[in-house]
N, C-alpha and C positions, 0 to 999 in steps of 0.2 A: 157629386158622386164621382169617385175616383174612376178614371178609365181602365178597362181590363187591359193588363199588358202581357197576357198570355195569347199568342196567336190561335187560332181556331184550330181543331184536331182534326187532320185529314182521317175520311171514312173509306174503307176499302184498301184494297192493294196498290201500292205504287209499282212501276213499272219495273222497278230493281225485283221487288219481291215476285212479282208474275213470271219474270225471265228464270227467276231461283226455282221456281215450283214447275214450270214447264221443263226446265233442264232435269229436275228430279224425276218427273213423269216420264222423260224420254229415256232417262238411264233404266228405270223399272223396266219400262214397256220392252227395251231392248234385253235385257237380261231374263224378263219372261220369255221373249220369242227365242232368244238362244237354249233356254231351257226346254222350252216345248220341241224345238228342232232336234236336240240333243236326245230327248225321250223317245221321239218319233223314230230316229234311226235306231237307236238300240231296239226298240219293237221290231221294226223292218230285219235286223240282222238275226234277232232271236227267232223270227218268222222263218226265214230263210234255213237258218240251222234246222230248225224242225222240219222243214218242207225237205232237207236233204236226207236227214234221219229218216222220214216217212220213205223217201225213194229207195234208200237202201234196203229198208225191211221189205219193201213190195217188190223188189228184183230178187231178193234172197227167197221171198215167199214163191215167186214164180218158178225159179230155177229149182226148187225142191219140187214143186208140184209138176211140171213138165220136164225137168232136166236139161234146158237150155235156157238162156237169156234172150228177150226180146230186142227185136231190132228197132233203130231209131224210128220215130213217128214219120206218118207220112206228111205233116205239115204243121204249120201253127195252130190250125184250125182244124186237123184232123188229127185225134191222138191214137188211133190205131196204129200197129207196128207197121213198117212199109217193107213186107217181107217179097221177094221175087219168086222163091220157091220154097219147099220146106226146108232147104240146107243152106240158104243164101239170103242175106239181106240186098237190098236196093244201093245202102249206103251203111256204112259201119260208124259213122259220126253224124249226129244231128240233134234234134229236141227228144227229150224222155218220152216215151209211148204214154203218155199219162192215162188214156183212156184203155189201154190194153192191160195196164197195172190197175185200174180203178182208184187213182188219185188224183189231186188237183194237178200237180206237176208244174205250180208257180212258185216262184220265190217271194220273200218279204215286198219286193216293190212290182208284184201281179207281172212278172216276166217268165217266159218259159225257161223251164232249167234245160239246158245242155247235157249229152248223154253220149258216151263213146264206149263199144263192146268190141271185143277182139273176134276175128272172124270164126275161131275154131269153138266159140263158145255159144254160136248162135243155132245150133242144133244139137242134136243128141251127144252130150257130153262123154257120154261112156264110149261113143265110137269116136268122136273125134280127138278129145284130149286125151283120154285113158287109153284107147287103142293105140294111138299114135306114138304116145310119148311114155306110156306106161306110167303115168302119174297125173295129179292132178297141181303140178307144180308152177307154172309159168303161163302168164298171159303174154300179150305184145304189146304192151302200153307201158311206158315209163313216166314217171313222176319226177320232176326236180324241183330243188328250192334253191335259195342263196342264202350263204351266210352274211356275216355282219359287214364283211368289205364287198359284197356282190359276188362272190367267187360262186359258180354253180356247182350244186352236190345233187347226186341221185339219191332219191328215196326210196327207189327200187332198185334191184339188181338182178342179174341172171338167177334165174330160178325162183325170183319173187316179183317179176313183172305182173302188173295188175291186169285182168280182163275187161275192166269195168270202170269208167269214170263216170261221175256226176258232178255238175258244177253249177252255178251261179255267178254271172257277170257282175254281181255287186252293185252297190249305190249309183255308181257312175252310167253302169248299164251299156256301156260300150261294147258293140258286138252282140248284144242281146237282140231276142225277137220276142215282142210282145204279144199277148193272146189274139189281137187280130191279124197277127203275121208281118206287121211292121218290125222292120230290122232297122234297130237303132245306129247312131255313126259309128264307123270302127274304132278299135283302139289305138291309139297313138304309141303306146309303150309297146316294147317287143316281147314281153311275157305273156301281155293281155292279148297281144295279137296271135301268139301261138294258140292259146286256149281257144280263140275263136275261130281258128284257121281249120281247112278241110281235111287235113292229115289224119289227125286223131291218132296220132302215135306217140305224142308226146305232151306232157302238160305241165304247167306251173303251178304250184301250191306255194305261198311266203306270205311274211308279215305283210300288211296293207302299208300302203306310201302315198302320199299325195304330191310326192316329189317327181316330175317328169324327168330331172336328170339322174334320178339314181338308177343303178345297173338295171336294165331290164324295164325301166320307165315307172309312170304311177302304178299303182294296183291294188285292186281292191275285190277282186275274183273270191270266192270260196268254193273250194274243192274238196271232194270226196271221193272215196273210191273203195273197192273191195278188195282185201286181200286173198290172193289164191288158197291160202292157209284157212280162211275162213270160210270160203266156198266149200272146200273140201269136208271141213268140220260139219258143215251144215248139211252136205250131201249123204255122206257117212251115216251122221245121225238119222236120217232120214230114210236110209236104206237103199239110197239111189246108186252109192259107190261100195265095193266090199272093204 
């Protein structure tokens, strides 16, 4: 009988084949993880935009019902407005008074929304703004942005400054406060630092950037505000202003 000249066939995977399979699985897992992370980021951003819209609507409803805007919240765990007396807030920038407004008041990352309000708008607007200025034209808060080369531009001007700003500190959360009252690390970029600062008279709203070397630094805050003209329209429509 002639000997079998063919070597026995190997069964199973060789080391090279296993390495190729593992490489493919790793690439697929990485792609899947990146896709999930991107999807979750978009969901958080959409939830944040919805929360900002809800806050705007609630604030407009409050001013129509009562004729003034609420003060910022007492704390991160007490969402009632922190009012010193009927005409004055203890502070004019802080956290959105979610309990007073009857909303959740958190962004898509479960952090409290920030809120600033002009002093003249926290008690009867008919006496403060209309009585003293003869119109409802101006708040005292400015909004700036940056053009493509980083130059600062005002989004508000004399006669159109906003009395109300609401913002989320974005995905990085720098400067934000969580629902338990913990304050996250402070921002490193100057624009985000201004948005998180105690002044409450100037805020930045611009395109997101992950580049810390960009003018104003890295930025992912999501900022919303109320035009004095929109407020006037709502108050006139409700019969609060002539």
